[in-house]
N, C-alpha and C positions, 0 to 999 in steps of 0.2 A: 578327428576333426568333425565339427558339426556340419551337417548338410542342410541345405535349404537357404532361404534368404533371411537376412536380419530384418527385424521389424523396426519401423521408424516410430519410436514413441515420443520423440521430441515435439513433433507437431501436436500430438494429442495432449501432452503435458502443458505446452505453452498456451493452447487454446482452451484449456480447462478453466472455467470460471472460478473454481475454488482455489486453484493454483495462482491465478491472477490476483484474487483478493488477498491471499496469503502474502504475496510479494509486495503488494501495495501497503499492507499493514506493516511489513518488515521495513520498508523504506520510510514510512511515516515514523515508526519508532526510532529509526536511525537518525532522522532529522531532529527529532525531539531530544535524543541523547546528545547529539553534537552541539545543539544550542545550549543544553544544560552544562556540558563540559566547558564550553567557551564562555560561560557566564552571560549568555545573551538570551536566557530564557524569559526575561521580563521585557525584552525589546519586541516591538511589533513586527510581525512578518505578514506581508500582504498575501491574501489567498491565492492570487495569481502566481506569486513567487513560489509558494509551497507546492501548488499543483504542478508547476513547471519542474520543480526539483524531483518530485516523485512520479512524474510522467502520467498524470491523469487530467481529465477534463476539469474546467473551472467549476462545473456543477458537482464535482465530488465533495466539495466542502458541505453542500447542503445534505448530501447523503451521509456524510460523516457526522454532522450535527444531529440528524434524525436518529442515527444509530446510537449515539451517546445518550440522547434523550430517552430512547426506549429502554436502554440499559439502566439508566438512573431511576426511572419511574417503575421499573419492573419489581423492585423490592417491596 
């Protein structure tokens, strides 16, 4: 049997900014996938609704658009 106390890595993981960004990206991809499967990919989704679904601030849309713009013009 191991002696000593167990380390609590859950708090460190959940508070890690890289982990948070990864989960936000995963949820965003999931929402896009679900809309595609349901045939609603051409229907408008309000930014507030999207942010509410993935659990981020309404300002995240600006961050997302800036990130896409940087990636597009990087080539």
